[in-house]
C-alpha positions in Angstrom: 0.0 0.0 0.0 2.8 2.4 0.9 4.4 2.0 -2.5 1.2 3.0 -4.2 1.1 6.1 -2.0 4.7 7.3 -2.8 3.9 9.0 -6.2 0.8 10.9 -4.9 2.8 12.0 -1.8 5.7 13.3 -4.0 3.3 15.1 -6.3 1.4 16.5 -3.4 4.5 17.8 -1.6 6.0 19.2 -4.8 2.8 20.9 -5.8 2.4 22.5 -2.3 6.0 23.6 -2.2 5.6 25.3 -5.6 2.4 27.0 -4.7 3.8 28.2 -1.3 6.8 29.6 -3.1 4.6 31.5 -5.6 2.5 32.9 -2.7 5.6 33.9 -0.8 7.1 35.5 -3.9 3.9 37.6 -4.4 4.2 38.8 -0.8 7.7 39.9 -1.5 6.5 41.7 -4.6 3.8 43.3 -2.5 6.4 44.7 -0.1 8.4 46.0 -3.0 5.4 47.6 -4.7 4.2 49.3 -1.5 7.7 50.8 -1.2 7.5 52.1 -4.7 4.1 53.5 -4.2 5.3 55.2 -1.0 8.1 56.8 -2.9 5.7 58.0 -5.7 3.3 59.4 -3.1 6.0 61.3 -1.4 7.3 62.6 -4.8 3.8 63.7 -5.8 3.2 65.6 -2.6 6.6 67.3 -2.4 7.0 71.1 -2.6 6.6 72.4 -6.2 9.5 73.7 -8.1 9.6 76.1 -11.1 8.8 74.4 -14.4 12.1 73.1 -15.8 13.3 74.5 -19.1 14.1 71.0 -20.4 11.5 68.4 -19.6 11.3 64.7 -20.4 9.2 61.7 -19.3 11.7 60.8 -16.5 10.2 63.8 -14.6 6.8 62.1 -14.3 5.0 63.2 -11.0 7.4 66.1 -10.5 5.5 68.9 -8.6 5.8 72.2 -10.4 4.5 75.7 -10.2 3.8 77.8 -13.3 2.3 81.2 -13.9 0.7 82.0 -17.2 -2.5 82.6 -19.2 -5.1 79.9 -19.7 -6.2 79.9 -23.3 -9.8 79.7 -24.5 -9.3 76.5 -26.6 -10.2 73.3 -24.9 -10.0 69.6 -25.5 -12.5 67.3 -23.7 -11.5 63.9 -22.6 -14.4 61.5 -21.8 -14.0 59.9 -18.4 -16.2 58.4 -15.7 -16.1 58.9 -12.0 -17.4 56.6 -9.3 -20.7 57.8 -7.8 -20.8 60.7 -10.3 -20.9 59.2 -13.7 -19.7 60.4 -17.1 -18.0 63.7 -17.6 -14.9 65.3 -19.2 -11.4 66.3 -18.3 -10.7 69.8 -19.5 -7.4 70.1 -21.3 -6.4 73.7 -22.1 -3.2 75.5 -23.3 -1.3 77.4 -20.7 0.9 80.2 -22.1 3.7 80.9 -19.6 5.1 84.2 -18.8 8.2 83.3 -20.8 6.1 82.5 -23.9 6.2 78.8 -23.6 3.0 76.9 -24.1 2.2 73.6 -22.3 -0.9 71.5 -21.7 -3.0 72.0 -18.6 -5.3 69.4 -17.2 -7.8 71.7 -15.3 -9.9 68.9 -14.0 -13.4 67.3 -14.3 -16.7 68.7 -15.3 -20.0 66.8 -15.5 -21.4 65.7 -18.9 -23.9 68.5 -19.2 -21.2 71.1 -18.6 -19.0 70.0 -21.4 -19.6 73.1 -23.6 -20.2 75.6 -20.9 -18.1 78.8 -20.9 -15.2 78.7 -18.5 -13.0 81.5 -17.2 -9.4 81.5 -18.2 -7.0 84.3 -17.8 -3.9 84.7 -15.6 -3.3 82.0 -13.1 -0.6 80.4 -11.0 -0.9 76.7 -11.3 0.5 74.2 -8.8 0.4 70.6 -10.1 2.4 67.7 -11.3 4.0 66.8 -14.6 2.3 63.6 -15.9 2.4 61.3 -18.8 -0.8 59.3 -18.2 -1.2 55.8 -19.4 -4.6 56.4 -21.0 -4.0 55.1 -24.5 -3.8 51.6 -25.8 -4.4 49.8 -29.1 -8.2 49.7 -28.6 -8.6 53.4 -27.7 -10.8 55.1 -30.4 -9.5 58.0 -32.3 -10.9 61.4 -31.1 -14.1 62.7 -32.4 -12.9 66.0 -33.7 -16.4 67.1 -34.8 -17.7 66.9 -31.3 -14.3 67.6 -29.6 -14.4 64.4 -27.6 -11.2 62.5 -26.9 -11.0 59.1 -25.3 -7.6 59.3 -23.7 -5.0 61.9 -22.9 -2.8 61.5 -26.0 -0.1 64.0 -25.1 1.6 64.3 -28.5 -1.7 64.6 -30.4 -3.1 67.1 -28.0 0.0 69.2 -28.0 -0.2 69.3 -31.8 -3.9 70.2 -31.7 -3.4 73.1 -29.3 0.1 74.2 -30.5 1.9 73.4 -27.2 4.9 71.5 -26.1 4.1 67.8 -25.4 4.1 68.5 -21.7 1.1 68.1 -19.4 0.6 69.7 -16.0 -2.2 68.2 -13.9 -3.6 70.9 -11.6 -3.8 70.1 -7.9 -6.1 73.0 -7.1 -9.0 74.7 -8.7 -8.3 76.7 -11.9 -11.8 78.0 -12.2 -15.4 77.8 -11.0 -17.2 74.6 -11.9 -14.1 72.6 -12.5 -13.2 69.8 -10.0 -9.5 69.3 -10.0 -8.4 65.7 -10.3 -4.8 65.8 -9.1 -2.2 63.1 -9.8 -2.4 60.2 -7.4 -1.4 56.5 -7.0 -5.0 55.2 -7.4 -4.5 54.2 -11.0 -1.3 52.2 -10.3 -2.2 48.6 -10.0 -1.1 46.6 -6.9 -2.7 43.2 -7.0 0.1 41.2 -5.4 -1.9 40.5 -2.2 -4.8 39.0 -4.2 -2.3 36.9 -6.2 -0.7 35.7 -3.0 -4.1 34.7 -1.5 -4.9 32.9 -4.7 -1.6 30.8 -4.6 -2.0 30.0 -0.9 -5.7 29.0 -1.5 -4.6 26.7 -4.4 -2.1 25.2 -2.1 -4.8 24.3 0.4 -6.9 22.8 -2.4 -3.9 20.8 -3.6 -3.2 19.6 -0.1 -6.8 18.6 0.4 -6.9 16.7 -3.0 -3.7 14.9 -2.1 -5.2 13.8 1.3 -8.4 12.7 -0.5 -6.4 10.6 -3.0 -4.3 9.0 -0.3 -7.5 8.1 1.6 -9.0 6.6 -1.6 -5.9 4.5 -2.1 -5.9 3.3 1.5 -9.7 2.5 1.3 -9.3 0.5 -1.8 -6.4 -1.4 -0.3 -8.3 -2.2 2.9 
């Protein structure tokens, strides 16, 4: 009887060992990811600096302060907010005091306020540089007739508004009726705990199946 049990025991032990290793690895990844998120959170909330003259994507999340004039042109990005519903992010050009033009994400307005008039003018903006991961292969092209975009495509938006391909996401209000949506870590996935629970749960199932198989072998032998 014991000889018949050797193979199931070996398979059971190996399977449990692999699943426990996978779960432990995910817990290690969880600790690493939480450290990364803590660094990003600290970087986002740091004291703003003047907008650098030379900007690249490595400056993502950099807190900046810029003074300039908000232009009348707008691009509207279709989004949805929990407990609110559909609405639009308002992307406008910001002409700085030194003549540079950059993109400004002013924040969110509800669907019915898409085409409402909004105050522009001189403003000092505190926000974060951002290169959002809004676009993928399935994102539709913008509806230029209705001025509806389906993601913040920085190069295309910069071309449409005649600005540098640089986006500042405002932390605070830049006008009445606009709800700022500052950069945060909410959109950064961190599913390692769920993965760890899944692997450990599978280990318990594997262990239970192994015990059941051994019981069946012993019952048949008896």
